[in-house]
N, C-alpha and C positions, 0 to 999 in steps of 0.2 A: 504494500500500500504506500502511496506517496503522501506528501505533506498535505494534500487537500482531498483526501478521502477516495483515492482510486481513480479519479477522473483528471488528475493533474496533467498527464501527457496530452489528453485530448484538449483540455482547456488551453494549455500552452501552445499547442499546434494551431488552434483556432485563433488565438490572440496573434500569433506570428503571421498567420495567413491574412488576418484583417489589416495588420500593419503593412504587410507587403502590398496588399490590394490598394491601400491608401497611397503608397508611393507610386504605383502604376497610374492611378487616377490623377495624382498631382502632376506627373510627367505629361499626361494628356493635356491638362489645363495649361501647363507651362508652354506647350507647343501649339496652342490654339491658332496662332497666326503663322505657323511654319508651313510654307508651301509643300505639298506632297506628304505631310506627316499623316500616318495612319494611326488612329486611336487604338489603344490596346486594352485588354481586360485580362483578368487572372482566372484561369479555369482549373477546377479540381479534376484530376484524372479519375476515371471510373473506379479504379482500385482503391484510391484514397477515400472516395465517397462511401464505398462499401465498408471499408474499415471503420470509418466514423460512425456509420449506422450500427455496426456491430460493437462499437465502443472499444475497438482495439487499434487505436491510432499509434503507429510506431513513432519513436522520437525522430526528429529531423524530417518528418514527412512533408514539411513545407517546401523543402528543396524539390519535391516532385511536382509542385504546382507549375502550370504552364502559362506563360504570357503569350497570348495570341491576339491577332488583329481583330478588332470589333467590326461587325458588319453594320456600319451606319452610312447614311447618304454622304456622298462626296460633294464638297463645295467646288466652286470654279477653279480654285488654286490646287485642287487635288487633296486637300486636307479633310479628314473625316471626323474631327473632334466636334462634339456637340456639348457645349459648355453646360447647358441645362441638364443634360443626361449625366454628365460627369459630377456635377454638384449634387444631384439627387442620389447618385450611387455613393458618393462620399458620405452623405448624411446617413444612408442606410448602414454603411460599413461602420461609421462612428457609433451608431446606436448598438450595433451588434458587439462592438468592442467594449463599450460601456457595460452592456449586459453581462458579458463574460467576466469582466472585472468584478462586478457585484457578486456573481455566482462564486467566483474564486474567494472573495473576501468573506462571504457567508460560510463557505466550507472551512476556511481557516478559523473563523470564529467558533464554529461547531467543534473543531478539533481542539482548540484552545480550551473551550468550556469542558470538554470531556477529560482533558489532561489535568486541568486545575480543579475540577469538581464543582465549578461554578456554572450556573446556567439556569 
């Protein structure tokens, strides 16, 4: 069992994935005016999705995530970044990250209460 009750590896993997996804989205926004830039997104390989559903995410699984070009309409300059879409995705990813942090903190508080006998 890990420090947060058996789900630590999965929570850590999901936090890492959310952080990596935010970096990809930020790069898209930074290149909104770059001619020919193709917007990217982060995809979970099928094996990782299955492992997450089974609750058996291996450590370092984030390295298996794939950055792929997003299929969005192209502007006249060949750029495919849609700022509204990027900002919406950043908001969703941020909410997921915050939720995972709260879950992690709750698990840690439960473990602390069990160890100290307070609760």
